[in-house]
C-alpha positions, 0 to 999 in steps of 0.5 A: 409322729405315730400311726397308732394301729390298734386303741387297746393295748397301746404301745407303751414306746409310744407313751414314752415318747409322747411323755417326752414331748411338750406337745401332743396332737391326735387326729383320728377319723372317728369320734373324738369322744372315747377314742384313740386320742382319749386312750392316749391322753389318759395314758399320759397322764397316768404314766406322768403320775408314775415317773413324776413328770408333767403332762405334755399339752394334749390335743385330741383331734378327730370328728364331733359326736354330730351329724355330718354332711357329706362330701369330698373327704378332703372338704370335710377334713378341712371344715373339722379342722382335721387337715394337715395345715389345720393340725400343724397350727394347732400344734404350733399354737399349743406349743406357743401358748402359755399354760392355762386349764383345758378347753375345747377347741372345735371337734377336738378337746385340748388338755392344758 
């Protein structure tokens, strides 16, 4: 597990670690599109090409580009599938699922 402190530049050690995993889940409390998870996914793809290796399955999770009703943060994270239980279940589902084309799951984007 990594706590990303900066979107740019990404920690090269983190990308190498992630490249050796079969599943990578990014979670951020910001907008999913164009966020840290999107940058990390692109970096993983570039690193895999350079290394001649497979890209892990990646789930990029965050808030959608939409109006969100305000409320308690725990309730909002749960409703968006960004609480610990939902993220753990997503990681397990990705790990156990057969490889498939990229799909969209809730507020997150999954790369096969």
